[in-house]
N, CA, C and O of each residue as an XYZ file, in Angstrom:
456
protein
N     -66.733    -21.900     17.547
C     -65.870    -21.189     18.490
C     -64.903    -22.138     19.147
O     -63.741    -21.790     19.361
N     -65.364    -23.350     19.477
C     -64.486    -24.342     20.089
C     -63.438    -24.788     19.081
O     -62.270    -25.013     19.398
N     -63.924    -24.904     17.848
C     -62.996    -25.309     16.792
C     -61.891    -24.268     16.626
O     -60.714    -24.592     16.467
N     -62.314    -23.020     16.670
C     -61.348    -21.935     16.505
C     -60.399    -21.903     17.719
O     -59.196    -21.699     17.556
N     -60.925    -22.098     18.904
C     -60.093    -22.118     20.114
C     -59.113    -23.281     20.045
O     -57.950    -23.140     20.422
N     -59.591    -24.452     19.553
C     -58.698    -25.614     19.418
C     -57.629    -25.320     18.380
O     -56.475    -25.711     18.557
N     -57.988    -24.641     17.306
C     -57.018    -24.305     16.254
C     -55.991    -23.316     16.784
O     -54.796    -23.430     16.508
N     -56.478    -22.336     17.556
C     -55.546    -21.346     18.136
C     -54.611    -22.016     19.133
O     -53.417    -21.721     19.186
N     -55.191    -22.944     19.941
C     -54.374    -23.678     20.917
C     -53.309    -24.493     20.191
O     -52.146    -24.512     20.597
N     -53.722    -25.179     19.095
C     -52.770    -25.979     18.302
C     -51.701    -25.083     17.695
O     -50.531    -25.460     17.639
N     -52.102    -23.886     17.235
C     -51.140    -22.948     16.646
C     -50.155    -22.456     17.702
O     -48.955    -22.357     17.449
N     -50.678    -22.151     18.885
C     -49.817    -21.691     19.987
C     -48.847    -22.806     20.380
O     -47.659    -22.555     20.582
N     -49.360    -24.056     20.491
C     -48.490    -25.191     20.843
C     -47.421    -25.402     19.779
O     -46.257    -25.665     20.084
N     -47.848    -25.279     18.502
C     -46.898    -25.449     17.397
C     -45.817    -24.375     17.475
O     -44.632    -24.663     17.307
N     -46.232    -23.142     17.730
C     -45.280    -22.030     17.840
C     -44.352    -22.239     19.043
O     -43.158    -21.951     18.968
N     -44.909    -22.740     20.150
C     -44.105    -22.994     21.348
C     -43.072    -24.093     21.079
O     -41.919    -23.992     21.500
N     -43.510    -25.166     20.359
C     -42.555    -26.241     20.015
C     -41.456    -25.716     19.094
O     -40.287    -26.071     19.242
N     -41.844    -24.874     18.150
C     -40.855    -24.294     17.228
C     -39.865    -23.415     17.999
O     -38.659    -23.457     17.753
N     -40.393    -22.623     18.933
C     -39.538    -21.761     19.764
C     -38.607    -22.616     20.629
O     -37.431    -22.287     20.791
N     -39.141    -23.727     21.191
C     -38.326    -24.626     22.023
C     -37.218    -25.253     21.183
O     -36.077    -25.355     21.634
N     -37.559    -25.681     19.935
C     -36.532    -26.241     19.044
C     -35.476    -25.193     18.724
O     -34.282    -25.490     18.692
N     -35.920    -23.982     18.490
C     -34.996    -22.891     18.177
C     -34.059    -22.630     19.366
O     -32.855    -22.439     19.192
N     -34.635    -22.626     20.581
C     -33.812    -22.424     21.776
C     -32.846    -23.585     21.979
O     -31.685    -23.368     22.326
N     -33.317    -24.832     21.763
C     -32.428    -25.992     21.854
C     -31.268    -25.863     20.873
O     -30.114    -26.135     21.207
N     -31.604    -25.442     19.654
C     -30.570    -25.275     18.622
C     -29.563    -24.192     19.051
O     -28.354    -24.364     18.891
N     -30.071    -23.085     19.592
C     -29.206    -21.986     20.049
C     -28.305    -22.454     21.191
O     -27.110    -22.158     21.214
N     -28.894    -23.186     22.135
C     -28.117    -23.713     23.266
C     -27.039    -24.671     22.761
O     -25.887    -24.589     23.187
N     -27.405    -25.569     21.863
C     -26.441    -26.535     21.317
C     -25.312    -25.809     20.577
O     -24.141    -26.167     20.697
N     -25.693    -24.779     19.807
C     -24.689    -23.985     19.077
C     -23.742    -23.289     20.064
O     -22.530    -23.269     19.851
N     -24.295    -22.720     21.142
C     -23.486    -22.039     22.154
C     -22.550    -23.035     22.850
O     -21.388    -22.720     23.108
N     -23.059    -24.236     23.153
C     -22.206    -25.271     23.768
C     -21.047    -25.642     22.851
O     -19.898    -25.721     23.284
N     -21.368    -25.872     21.561
C     -20.326    -26.242     20.596
C     -19.283    -25.133     20.479
O     -18.084    -25.405     20.409
N     -19.741    -23.894     20.459
C     -18.827    -22.753     20.363
C     -17.933    -22.666     21.607
O     -16.729    -22.433     21.503
N     -18.538    -22.856     22.774
C     -17.771    -22.815     24.030
C     -16.748    -23.948     24.062
O     -15.611    -23.749     24.490
N     -17.151    -25.137     23.609
C     -16.213    -26.263     23.586
C     -15.059    -25.980     22.630
O     -13.911    -26.303     22.933
N     -15.354    -25.377     21.476
C     -14.298    -25.051     20.516
C     -13.342    -24.007     21.101
O     -12.126    -24.108     20.940
N     -13.908    -23.002     21.783
C     -13.060    -21.971     22.398
C     -12.189    -22.573     23.498
O     -11.011    -22.235     23.615
N     -12.769    -23.463     24.305
C     -12.016    -24.115     25.371
C     -10.886    -24.960     24.787
O      -9.761    -24.944     25.286
N     -11.201    -25.693     23.730
C     -10.185    -26.519     23.078
C      -9.058    -25.648     22.528
O      -7.881    -25.972     22.682
N      -9.428    -24.538     21.885
C      -8.414    -23.626     21.337
C      -7.572    -23.027     22.466
O      -6.356    -22.889     22.331
N      -8.220    -22.675     23.575
C      -7.487    -22.099     24.713
C      -6.510    -23.122     25.289
O      -5.369    -22.796     25.617
N      -6.982    -24.375     25.407
C      -6.095    -25.419     25.936
C      -4.923    -25.657     24.994
O      -3.788    -25.837     25.437
N      -5.202    -25.658     23.687
C      -4.130    -25.858     22.715
C      -3.120    -24.712     22.797
O      -1.912    -24.944     22.739
N      -3.607    -23.487     22.931
C      -2.722    -22.326     23.063
C      -1.892    -22.433     24.343
O      -0.704    -22.113     24.353
N      -2.538    -22.889     25.424
C      -1.839    -23.063     26.695
C      -0.722    -24.098     26.553
O       0.390    -23.895     27.041
N      -1.033    -25.218     25.874
C       0.001    -26.242     25.651
C       1.145    -25.694     24.803
O       2.314    -25.980     25.061
N       0.793    -24.902     23.789
C       1.818    -24.301     22.930
C       2.715    -23.364     23.745
O       3.940    -23.415     23.632
N       2.094    -22.504     24.571
C       2.867    -21.565     25.394
C       3.760    -22.321     26.382
O       4.917    -21.957     26.594
N       3.205    -23.375     26.980
C       3.982    -24.181     27.922
C       5.170    -24.812     27.203
O       6.282    -24.846     27.730
N       4.922    -25.311     25.996
C       6.011    -25.898     25.198
C       7.091    -24.877     24.894
O       8.280    -25.184     24.971
N       6.682    -23.664     24.548
C       7.657    -22.602     24.260
C       8.448    -22.234     25.510
O       9.658    -22.016     25.446
N       7.754    -22.168     26.652
C       8.443    -21.859     27.907
C       9.448    -22.957     28.249
O      10.569    -22.671     28.670
N       9.042    -24.211     28.066
C       9.956    -25.329     28.354
C      11.170    -25.263     27.424
O      12.296    -25.511     27.855
N      10.944    -24.933     26.159
C      12.051    -24.811     25.201
C      13.015    -23.711     25.655
O      14.231    -23.897     25.617
N      12.475    -22.570     26.081
C      13.326    -21.472     26.571
C      14.133    -21.921     27.781
O      15.325    -21.632     27.893
N      13.457    -22.639     28.693
C      14.145    -23.129     29.890
C      15.281    -24.068     29.488
O      16.382    -23.979     30.031
N      15.011    -24.979     28.526
C      16.069    -25.897     28.066
C      17.231    -25.125     27.445
O      18.396    -25.442     27.684
N      16.900    -24.101     26.640
C      17.960    -23.305     26.006
C      18.805    -22.589     27.059
O      20.032    -22.563     26.965
N      18.143    -22.012     28.059
C      18.873    -21.309     29.128
C      19.740    -22.300     29.904
O      20.896    -22.010     30.214
N      19.175    -23.478     30.217
C      19.926    -24.497     30.961
C      21.148    -24.930     30.154
O      22.251    -25.030     30.691
N      20.942    -25.190     28.848
C      22.062    -25.618     28.007
C      23.131    -24.536     27.908
O      24.325    -24.830     27.953
N      22.698    -23.279     27.772
C      23.658    -22.173     27.705
C      24.419    -22.051     29.022
O      25.624    -21.798     29.026
N      23.717    -22.231     30.134
C      24.364    -22.153     31.448
C      25.381    -23.274     31.617
O      26.503    -23.043     32.068
N      24.981    -24.487     31.254
C      25.898    -25.630     31.351
C      27.116    -25.390     30.473
O      28.247    -25.659     30.878
N      26.879    -24.883     29.269
C      27.979    -24.610     28.344
C      28.930    -23.551     28.921
O      30.152    -23.692     28.857
N      28.347    -22.501     29.481
C      29.175    -21.431     30.058
C      29.986    -21.948     31.241
O      31.165    -21.622     31.381
N      29.354    -22.752     32.092
C      30.063    -23.320     33.239
C      31.196    -24.231     32.759
O      32.302    -24.199     33.299
N      30.906    -25.043     31.739
C      31.938    -25.945     31.207
C      33.108    -25.146     30.634
O      34.266    -25.502     30.850
N      32.808    -24.064     29.904
C      33.885    -23.228     29.338
C      34.712    -22.606     30.461
O      35.940    -22.557     30.385
N      34.028    -22.131     31.507
C      34.730    -21.534     32.639
C      35.635    -22.561     33.311
O      36.792    -22.279     33.625
N      35.088    -23.759     33.524
C      35.897    -24.817     34.151
C      37.078    -25.199     33.267
O      38.182    -25.415     33.767
N      36.854    -25.284     31.948
C      37.952    -25.585     31.030
C      39.036    -24.514     31.128
O      40.226    -24.823     31.178
N      38.607    -23.252     31.153
C      39.573    -22.150     31.235
C      40.321    -22.197     32.573
O      41.533    -21.989     32.614
N      39.605    -22.468     33.653
C      40.250    -22.546     34.970
C      41.219    -23.729     35.019
O      42.302    -23.623     35.594
N      40.832    -24.844     34.423
C      41.708    -26.019     34.391
C      42.972    -25.710     33.606
O      44.077    -26.051     34.028
N      42.801    -25.064     32.465
C      43.968    -24.706     31.631
C      44.874    -23.737     32.392
O      46.097    -23.870     32.347
N      44.284    -22.765     33.089
C      45.086    -21.817     33.867
C      45.817    -22.555     34.990
O      46.984    -22.269     35.259
N      45.145    -23.494     35.643
C      45.781    -24.262     36.714
C      46.952    -25.071     36.149
O      47.995    -25.183     36.794
N      46.783    -25.639     34.939
C      47.897    -26.374     34.301
C      49.086    -25.457     34.050
O      50.235    -25.796     34.330
N      48.763    -24.265     33.503
C      49.856    -23.303     33.229
C      50.559    -22.886     34.527
O      51.786    -22.807     34.586
N      49.751    -22.619     35.567
C      50.329    -22.227     36.854
C      51.225    -23.335     37.414
O      52.314    -23.070     37.923
N      50.747    -24.585     37.311
C      51.535    -25.710     37.826
C      52.832    -25.858     37.029
O      53.887    -26.115     37.608
N      52.760    -25.698     35.713
C      53.964    -25.791     34.873
C      54.949    -24.676     35.244
O      56.157    -24.900     35.315
N      54.415    -23.476     35.477
C      55.289    -22.359     35.861
C      55.940    -22.625     37.218
O      57.122    -22.341     37.410
N      55.157    -23.179     38.168
C      55.738    -23.496     39.482
C      56.828    -24.561     39.358
O      57.867    -24.468     40.011
N      56.587    -25.582     38.510
C      57.618    -26.624     38.319
C      58.878    -26.023     37.709
O      59.991    -26.363     38.109
N      58.698    -25.132     36.742
C      59.849    -24.486     36.114
C      60.618    -23.640     37.130
O      61.848    -23.677     37.172
N      59.893    -22.886     37.940
C      60.550    -22.074     38.977
C      61.283    -22.970     39.976
O      62.396    -22.651     40.394
N      60.667    -24.083     40.357
C      61.301    -24.999     41.306
C      62.578    -25.581     40.700
O      63.587    -25.703     41.393
N      62.546    -25.943     39.416
C      63.748    -26.471     38.749
C      64.848    -25.416     38.701
O      66.018    -25.702     38.953
N      64.443    -24.181     38.368
C      65.439    -23.098     38.331
C      66.037    -22.861     39.713
O      67.244    -22.652     39.841
N      65.194    -22.893     40.750
C      65.683    -22.699     42.120
C      66.640    -23.835     42.511
O      67.684    -23.595     43.117
N      66.270    -25.074     42.156
C      67.124    -26.227     42.453
C      68.468    -26.083     41.735
O      69.521    -26.340     42.319
N      68.424    -25.670     40.464
C      69.666    -25.491     39.686
C      70.528    -24.380     40.312
O      71.748    -24.511     40.407
N      69.876    -23.289     40.735
C      70.613    -22.190     41.371
C      71.304    -22.687     42.644
O      72.466    -22.368     42.894
N      70.560    -23.489     43.461
C      71.158    -24.031     44.689
C      72.334    -24.944     44.368
O      73.360    -24.915     45.048
N      72.175    -25.762     43.318
C      73.274    -26.663     42.936
C      74.494    -25.867     42.484
O      75.629    -26.205     42.818
N      74.242    -24.794     41.711
C      75.358    -23.958     41.256
C      76.053    -23.288     42.442
O      77.282    -23.224     42.483
N      75.271    -22.785     43.413
C      75.859    -22.174     44.613
C      76.678    -23.197     45.388
O      77.772    -22.903     45.870
N      76.125    -24.412     45.502
C      76.813    -25.477     46.230
C      78.143    -25.826     45.529
O      79.180    -25.992     46.170
N      78.070    -25.929     44.193
C      79.282    -26.240     43.426
C      80.314    -25.124     43.570
O      81.512    -25.387     43.675
N      79.843    -23.886     43.573
C      80.749    -22.743     43.732
C      81.443    -22.792     45.096
O      82.645    -22.547     45.204
N      80.653    -23.116     46.148
C      81.224    -23.215     47.494
C      82.243    -24.342     47.556
O      83.308    -24.195     48.156
N      81.905    -25.484     46.925
C      82.862    -26.606     46.922
C      84.156    -26.201     46.231
O      85.241    -26.521     46.715
N      84.053    -25.485     45.081
C      85.261    -25.036     44.374
C      86.087    -24.103     45.263
O      87.314    -24.192     45.305
N      85.393    -23.205     45.974
C      86.109    -22.286     46.864
C      86.817    -23.049     47.975
O      87.960    -22.749     48.322
N      86.112    -24.055     48.536
C      86.719    -24.858     49.612
C      87.948    -25.583     49.082
O      88.995    -25.603     49.730
N      87.812    -26.187     47.879
C      88.964    -26.895     47.294
C      90.103    -25.922     46.998
O      91.273    -26.229     47.228
N      89.743    -24.742     46.482
C      90.763    -23.750     46.158
C      91.477    -23.297     47.430
O      92.699    -23.155     47.457
N      90.684    -23.072     48.488
C      91.294    -22.665     49.761
C      92.172    -23.790     50.338
O      93.243    -23.537     50.891
N      91.696    -25.028     50.198
C      92.487    -26.150     50.719
C      93.756    -26.326     49.915
O      94.792    -26.676     50.480
N      93.708    -26.098     48.629
C      94.891    -26.255     47.767
C      95.900    -25.140     48.043
O      97.109    -25.353     47.949
N      95.405    -23.969     48.379
C      96.337    -22.843     48.580
C      97.029    -22.906     49.953
O      97.980    -22.155     50.173
N      96.598    -23.757     50.869
C      97.195    -23.838     52.198
C      98.461    -24.583     52.180
O      99.097    -24.745     53.221
């Protein structure tokens, strides 16, 4: 009876050790799976962050480009406006000179007729 009790005790201990090994294996497998999922999540997060940064760079570059085009257009318009003002000023100066010359001719004509 003692022999049988010792055999049963040994069998129970053996079964308990096997169950403990099985649980250790399950825990280790779960840890490895969790680590793999965490790594994949971090990699996905880095990928998403990279894509967001790329979008931000594209938007910034497009904005800079649009601002530069606007400034170029405004500069060109300012050049045209300045050229038009210079042309108008020259025409006004020429008109004044012609009026002055006309008045001088009239004065000379009036002086000659006296």
